C-alpha positions as CSV (number, residue, x, y, z in Angstrom):
1,X,96.3,-2.5,122.6
2,X,93.4,-0.5,123.7
3,X,91.9,2.4,121.6
4,X,90.5,5.7,122.6
5,X,87.5,6.8,120.5
6,X,88.1,10.5,119.5
7,X,85.2,11.1,117.1
8,X,82.9,9.5,114.6
9,X,84.9,6.6,113.1
10,X,88.1,8.1,114.6
11,X,90.3,6.6,117.3
12,X,93.9,6.5,118.5
13,X,95.9,3.6,119.8
14,X,96.7,3.9,123.5
15,X,98.1,1.8,126.3
16,X,96.4,-1.5,127.2
17,X,94.8,-0.7,130.6
18,X,91.1,0.2,130.6
19,X,91.8,3.6,132.0
20,X,93.9,4.5,129.0
21,X,91.1,4.0,126.4
22,X,87.5,3.4,125.5
23,X,87.5,-0.4,125.8
24,X,86.8,-2.1,129.1
25,X,89.7,-4.6,128.9
26,X,88.8,-6.1,132.3
27,X,85.2,-6.7,131.1
28,X,86.4,-8.3,127.8
29,X,88.8,-10.6,129.6
30,X,86.3,-11.4,132.3
31,X,83.7,-12.4,129.7
32,X,86.2,-14.7,128.0
33,X,87.2,-16.4,131.3
34,X,83.6,-16.8,132.4
35,X,82.7,-18.5,129.1
36,X,85.7,-20.9,129.5
37,X,87.5,-19.6,126.4
38,X,90.7,-21.4,125.9
39,X,92.7,-19.7,123.2
40,X,95.6,-17.4,122.6
41,X,95.7,-13.7,123.5
42,X,98.4,-11.4,122.4
43,X,98.9,-7.7,122.3
44,X,98.4,-6.3,118.8
45,X,100.1,-3.0,118.0
46,X,102.4,-1.2,120.3
47,X,103.5,2.4,120.5
48,X,107.1,3.5,120.3
49,X,108.0,4.4,123.8
50,X,111.2,5.2,125.8
51,X,113.1,6.4,122.7
52,X,112.6,3.2,120.8
53,X,112.8,3.4,117.0
54,X,111.3,0.9,114.6
55,X,108.3,0.2,112.4
56,X,105.3,2.4,113.4
57,X,102.8,0.4,115.4
58,X,105.1,-2.4,116.4
59,X,107.0,-1.0,119.4
60,X,108.6,-3.9,121.2
61,X,108.6,-2.3,124.7
62,X,104.9,-1.4,124.6
63,X,103.9,-4.9,123.2
64,X,105.9,-6.5,126.0
65,X,104.1,-4.3,128.6
66,X,100.8,-5.3,127.0
67,X,101.6,-9.0,127.1
68,X,102.5,-8.7,130.8
69,X,99.3,-6.7,131.5
70,X,97.2,-9.4,129.7
71,X,98.8,-12.3,131.5
72,X,98.2,-10.6,134.9
73,X,94.7,-9.7,134.0
74,X,93.8,-13.3,132.9
75,X,95.6,-14.9,135.9
76,X,93.7,-12.8,138.4
77,X,90.3,-13.4,136.7
78,X,90.9,-17.2,136.4
79,X,91.7,-17.3,140.1
80,X,88.8,-15.1,141.0
81,X,86.4,-17.3,139.0
82,X,87.6,-20.5,140.7
83,X,86.4,-19.2,144.1
């Protein structure tokens, strides 16, 4: 999950893509790929979306979207770096 900085020591959790928050998700993933990092990546918290009900911060749908976003981001970067 990305975060959007809203003030001094204040933030809100937002969708994963860079455009949604304050963290350059592409830049973070690119740095990891360029350094040959070989570990696990998983979405952390997820928002409750599409009428989902559950434990706050652990929305299943948003975490699934985040996992898919991260897999696609890393796949593209890994292919790009092999060129």
